[in-house]
MARVEXSE-435844 format. One record per atom (N, C-alpha, C): residue in one letter; x, y, z. Coordinates in steps of 0.2 Angstrom, whole numbers, plus 5000, padded with zeros to 4 digits. Each point is the difference from the previous one (the first is absolute). Last residue first. Example, Ala and Ser with C-alpha at 12.3 -4.5 7.8 and 13.67 -1.06 7.14 Angstrom:
S506449895035S500450065001S499650055003A500249725000A499650065000A500450065000
***
This chain:
I561654025418I500750034998I500350045006L498149885005L500149974993L500650024997S499349975026S500250054995S500149974994I498249935020I500749984997I500150064995G498349955024G500250034994G500649974997Y497949985020Y500649974998Y500150024993T498450075023T500250014993T500749964999W497550055015W500749965001W500250004992E498150185012E500349954995E500649975002I497650125012I500849995000I500249954995Y497750174999Y500349945002Y500850005000E498550204999E499649954997E500249935002A500350255012A500349944998A499449964997N500350265000N499549965004N500249934997A501050214992A500349985006A499549955004A499450064978A500050065004A500249995007H499949794990H499650054996H500050065005A501849774998A499550045004A499650054995K501949775005K499650044995K499450035003I502549915010I499350015001I499750044994S502249815004S499850074999S499250005001L502549845002L499350015003L499850074998G502049814990G499850065004G499350005002I502349894984I499449995003I499850065005Y501749944976Y499950035006Y499349985003Q502249964980Q499449985003Q499950045006S501950044988S499649974994S499349985003K502250115009K499350025001K499649984995N502449965003N499750034994N499350035001K501249885018K500450064998K499750044994G498349855015G500649994996G500450064999L497450025006L500449945001L500650004995Y498350205012Y500349974994Y500549955002Y497750115013Y500749985000Y500349964994F497950205009F500249944996F500849985002L497550155007L500749995002L500249934997G498050204994G500249935002G500750005001A497650144991A500650015004A500249935002R498150124981R500349945003R500650035004E497450104989E500750005002E500349945002Y497950114982Y500249955006Y500850025002Y497650104985Y500749995001Y500149965006P497850064992P500349994994P500849995001L498249925019L500350074997L500349984994K498949835011K499850055004K500150074997Q499649804983Q500550015005Q499750065005Y499049914979Y499949965006Y500550015005K500150124980K499350025003K499949955006A501949984985A500150055005A499350015004N500849844981N499649985005N500050055006F502050044986F499549954998F499649985006V501850165001V499850014993V499549954997Y501050125025Y499749954997Y499850024992A502150095016A499450024997A499749944997G502150055020G499749974994G499350034998L502550025016L499350034999L499849984993G502049925020G499750004993G499350045000V502549925015V499450035000V499750014993R502149865016R499750024993R499350035001L502549925013L499350035001L499750024993A502149815008A499750064996A499350025002V502549845005V499450025003V499750064996N502249914997N499549964997N499350015002G501650205003G500349934998G499549964997W498950185006W500550005005W500449934999S498250174984S500249945003S500650015005C497650114985C500750015004C500249945003E498150074980E500349965004E500650035003F497550044985F500650035002F500349965006N498049994978N500449985006N500650045002G497449994985G500750035000G500349985007V497949884984V500350035006V500750025000V497549914987V500750034999V500250035006G498149794996G500250075002G500750024998Q497649815000Q500750024998Q500150075001S498249785009S500150074998S500750014997F497949805009F500750024997F500050074998C498049905008C500550005006C500750024997N498149974986N500150065003N500450015006S499349794990S500550034996S500250075002L498349875011L500749985002L500550044995S497950135003S500049934999S500849995002A498050215003A500749985000A500049925000D498150165001D500249974993D500749975000T499150125019T499549954999T500249964993Y501250155018Y500249984993Y499549954998W499850095022W499850054995W500349994993P500449845019P499350014998P499850054995T502349845002T499850075002T499350014998S501449804995S499550005006S499850075003A501649964981A499349974998A499549995006I502250095004I499650054996I499449974998T501849895012T499550035004T499550044996G502149894992G499449965001G499450035003N502250094986N499750015007N499349975000Y502450044983Y499449965001Y499850015008M501850114978M499749995007M499449965000F502350094985F499449964999F499749985007D501850214991D499749955005D499449974997Y502350154992Y499449984999Y499749945004G502150225002G499849934999G499249994998I502450175004I499350004998I499949934999G502050155014G499849964995G499350004999F502550085015F499350014999F499849964993S502050015022S499849994993S499350024999Y502450015018Y499350024998Y499949984993C502149985012C499549985005C499350014998P502050054986P500149935003P499549985005H499250164981H500550015005H500149935003F498550024982F500450064999F500550025005Q498549784989Q500450025006Q500450064998R497749894990R500650034999R500350025006S498049814991S500350055005S500650024998Y497649864992Y500650034998Y500350055005A498049785001A500250075001A500750014997I497749835004I500650004996I500250085000S498349825015S500250064998S500750004996L497649885013L500649984996L500250064996A498449945023A500250054995A500649964996A497849935018A500650004998A500250054995A498149875019A500150064996A500849994998F497749865013F500750004997F500150064996Y498349975021Y500049994993Y500850014998H498149955023H500750024998H500049984992E497850075016E500449954997E500650034997G498150125009G500449985005G500449944998T498450154987T499949935001T500349975006H500250234995H499349994998H499949935002K502250095001K499650035005K499249995000S502349854991S499450054997S499650025006E502749934999E499349985003E499550054997T502649904991T499650055003T499349985001V502749924992V499449985002V499650065003A502149954980A499850035006A499349975002P502449994982P499449985002P499850035007S501750064978S499850025007S499449975002F502250004981F499349975001F499950015008S501750104978S499949985007S499349985001L502250094983L499449975000L499849975006N501850204988N499849965006N499349974998I502250134988I499349984999I499949955005R502050214999R499749935002R499349994997N502550174999N499349984997N499849935002P502250115006P499550045002P499249984998N502449865006N499550014994N499550055002Y502550015011Y499449965000Y499650024994K502650035013K499650014994K499449955001T501050075023T500349974994T499550014994K500150175021K499749944998K500349984994E501250155019E499650004994E499849934998Q500650135025Q500249954995Q499550004994K501050185022K499449984995K500349944995T500950055026T500150024993T499549974995V499450085025V500449944997V500050024993A499250115025A500350024993A500449944998Y498750005020Y499650034996Y500350024993N500149835023N500450024995N499650034994Y500049915028Y499650034995Y500550034994K500749805017K500050074999K499650024994Q499349785011Q500650024997Q500050085000F498149895008F500549955003F500750024997Y497850165004Y500449974995Y500649965003Y497450115008Y500749985002Y500349964995E497850195003E500349944997E500749995002A497450135008A500749995000A500249944996G497650175002G500449945002G500750015000V497350104993V500650025003V500449945003E497750074982E500449955004E500750045002V497350034989V500650045002V500449955004Q497849964982Q500349995006Q500750045000L497549924987L500550054999L500350015007F498449804987F500350035006F500550064998N497849834989N500650044999N500250045007L498549764990L500150055005L500650044998G497949844986G500750025002G500150055006L498049884988L500250074998L500750025002N498649784998N500750015001N500150084997P498149775008P500150074997P500750025002R500249794991R499650075001R499649995007C502349894988C499449985005C499750075001L501749994984L500049935001L499449985005Q500850224992Q499349974998Q500049935000G501950145008G499949994993G499449974997N500750065024N500149934997N499949994993S500950225017S499549974996S500149934998S501150245012S499949935001S499449984996H501950225003H499449974997H500049935001S501450245009S499949935000S499349984997F502050225002F499349984998F500049925000K501850195013K499849944996K499249994999L502450155010L499250014999L499949954995A502150035019A499749984993A499350025000A502650015014A499350025000A499849994993S502349935018S499650004994S499350035001L502849975010L499350015001L499650014994A502449865005A499650054996A499350015003L502749885004L499350015002L499750064997R502349934996R499649934999R499350015003D501750174999D500249974994D499649944999T498950195015T500749975000T500149974993V498150125002V500350035006V500749975001F498350024978F500549965003F500350045006Y497650014986Y500550045002Y500549965005C497949964980C500449985005C500650045001V497449994987V500650045002V500349975005Q497949934981Q500450005006Q500650045001G497449944985G500750025000G500350005007G498049854986G500250055004G500750034999L498049784997L500450054996L500150055005N499049735000N500250065004N500450044995I498249775000I500550054996I500150065004L498949735002L500250065003L500550044996A497949785000A500650034997A500150075003N498749825014N499950044994N500750024998V498449835018V500650014997V499950044994H498149965013H500550015005H500750024997S497750054987S500449945002S500550025005G498550164990G499649944999G500449945002I499950285004I500549945000I499549945000Y498950204998Y500750034998Y500549944999T497650025008T500049994993T500750014997N498749985025N500750004997N500049974993R498150025014R500250074998R500750004997P498849805009P499850024994P500350074997N500449815019N500450064999N499850034993A498949815011A500450025005A500350074999S498649884983S499650015006S500450035006R501049974978R499350024999R499650015006D502750034997D499549955002D499350025000H502850084994H499350014999H499649935002T502350045013T499850014993T499250004999K502350035019K499350004999K499850014992S502349995009S499749965005S499249994999F502050044981F499650035004F499649965004Y502450004985Y499549965004Y499650055004S501850024977S499750025006S499549965003L502350004981L499449975003L499850045006G501750094979G499949945005G499349985001L501950214990L499549954998L500049945004G501050284998G499949935003G499549964997L501750244997L499549964997L500049935003F501150275003F499849935003F499549974996A502150214999A499349984998A499949935003N501850195010N499949934997N499250004998L502450155009L499350014998L499849944996S502050065019S499849964995S499350014998L502350115015L499350004998L499949954994K502250045011K499550015005K499349984998E501950014985E500349965005E499549995006T498850044977T500650035003T500349955005K498049994979K500449975005K500650045002Y497449974985Y500650055002Y500349975006F498349884988F500050064996F500650045001S499549735004S500150065003S500150064995P498649745004P500550044996P500150075003R498849775008R500150065002R500650044997I498149775002I500650034996I500050075002F498849775012F500150074998F500650014996F498149805010F500750014997F500050074997L498349905021L500150024993L500750014998A497849945019A500749984998A500150024993G498150065022G500350004993G500749975000L497550035015L500649975000L500350014993K497850125014K500449984994K500749985001S497350035013S500750025000S500349974994G497350065001G500549975005G500750034998V497850054989V500549964997V500549975004V498050115009V499849984993V500549954997Y500050145021Y499749935001Y499949974994N501950205007N499349994998N499849935001D502350135000D499650015005D499350004998I502349874992I499550054997I499450015006Y502749914999Y499450005004Y499650054997D502249864990D499650065000D499449995004Y502749884994Y499350005003Y499750075001S502149854985S499750065003S499449985004L502549934986L499449975004L499750065003E501949974978E499750045005E499449965003L502449984984L499349965002L499850045006G501850084978G499949975007G499349975001F502050174985F499549954999F499949975007S501250244988S499949955006S499449954998P501950164984P499349995003P500049955006Y501750164984Y500149955006Y499449995004N500050134979N500350045006N500049955006W499449944978W499450015004W500350035007Y501549944983Y499550044996Y499450025005S501849865008S500250075000S499450044996H499749775003H500150035006H500150085000W499949854981W499450035001W500050035007Y501949874991Y499950074996Y499450045003E501349825016E499550004994E499950074997G501549975018G500049944998G499649984994G499650195021G500549994995G499949924998T498850095019T500650054999T500549984995F497349955012F500549984995F500550064999N498449935021N500250064996N500549984995N498049865014N500750004997N500150064996G498249915022G500250034993G500749994998L497749945019L500749994998L500250024993Y498050075020Y500249984993Y500749995000F497550075015F500749985001F500349974993S497850175011S500349954996S500749985001F497450125010F500750005000F500349954995G497650165007G500349944999G500850015000Y497250114999Y500650015004Y500449934999T497850174989T500449935000T500650015004P497350134997P500850005000P500349935000F497550064988F500349995007F500850004999N497749984986N500350065001N500450015007I498649814989I500750005000I500450065001D497549975001D500249945001D500850005001A498650194994A499749975006A500449945002R500550114980R500350035005R499749985007S499449924977S500549965004S500250045006E498550094983E499749965004E500549965005A500850154984A499750045005A499649955005S502149894987S499450044998S499750045006N502049875002N499949984993N499450054997C501850065021C499349974998C500049994993L502249985016L499750054994L499349974998V501549985024V499749964995V499650054995H502250065016H499350005000H499749964994G502450025018G499650024993G499350005001Y502749955012Y499350035002Y499750024993R502249845011R499750044995R499350025002V502749905006V499350005002V499750054996D502349834996D499750075000D499349995004G502649874993G499350005002G499750075001G502349834990G499750065001G499349995003V502649894991V499449995003V499750075001F502049914981F499750045006F499449975002Y502349944983Y499449985003Y499850055005N501550004978N500150035006N499349995004Q501549904976Q499450005005Q500250045006A500849944972A500250025007A499450015004G499449854979G500450065001G500250005008A497949854995A500450044995A500450065003R498549845011R500649974998R500450044996Y497850065009Y500650005005Y500649974998C498049994986C500350065000C500650015005L498849805000L500450014994L500350064999A498549965018A500649975001A500450004994C497950104998C500450045005C500749965001C498449894987C500250064996C500550045005I498849825009I500649984996I500350064996I498250045014I500549985004I500649984995L498050054990L500350065003L500649995004C498649824992C500450034994C500450075003V498549895015V500649964998V500550034995F497950105004F500450015006F500749964999C498249974985C500350064999C500550025005G498849805002G500549994994G500350074999K498249995015K500649975003K500650004995L498050074991L500350055005L500649985003P498749854986P500450054996P500350055005S498749845011S500549974996S500450054996Y498050065013Y500650005003Y500649974996L497850014991L500250075001L500749995004L498849814995L500150034993L500350075001K499349875019K500649984997K500250034994M497950045011M500650045002M500649984997
***
């Protein structure tokens, strides 16, 4: 279990550091909030309805910072919010138990007035489930193979300000928990939840701030990155090394957006242990792919998603295409280096969690 908990604890530390660094940038307006939530577990298949087709009840508390100027990207993102959320969800069944969550969130605004704010919500962190798979005590739980899992929340939120410091909120969110195949079985759990709550701002809510322009920047970059990972084979129960070496070109067409194309050299040690690949050898654990990337950034913090297609050893992969989604932090004013975490998946089914270090060649 140390192999599992070490990277996940590291993930949590990275998120705390990332959150702290974001809070230092520009003008600040801290707020606290809380909500209650009701939802339902989304079944993975028809067979899962007997195990996890149950409602969820929960609540959360969070501390946030509504940026109100000081950096160019504050105005480009309509003065977004960053924060840290702690949550609890009770799942009304005996298979997976209850869930504790801790995540770092980004909340850009689509629309703001003196009274109303319409926001998107993206959260990344860790979840803890009270019950996991056990061959004798809990064999039906094929959804959660470890107590600690990665947590991803996506959704939309509306805030209505009843005073210049107090807002009422409502949100619809999708929540996904998985350990990225670090410990099997790992079908993962998905929730769809409705939330209602309130937020209190320690300073007067300011919705209209002068837009700032970004200083001149180089729109073209060539990045080289290395992303090691660990994954468990469901056939042998052993852990194997995985990694990707990537070179990519990106073009920044907006101060906060860029797109590009890259080439991945990948390795996954579990392929040689897969029974139906009877002719697979160590050399077949290597693959190559072409990937298209899109990235949006909030200062030094960036979200990157990619869609790739295998061009070498594709027959040993689950599907001919793959996806990546990750959160990265660029180091220095010139953003010449970056670190981050991402998930490689096939049709949204996680293959493994990657740790990434990259440098910009130009």
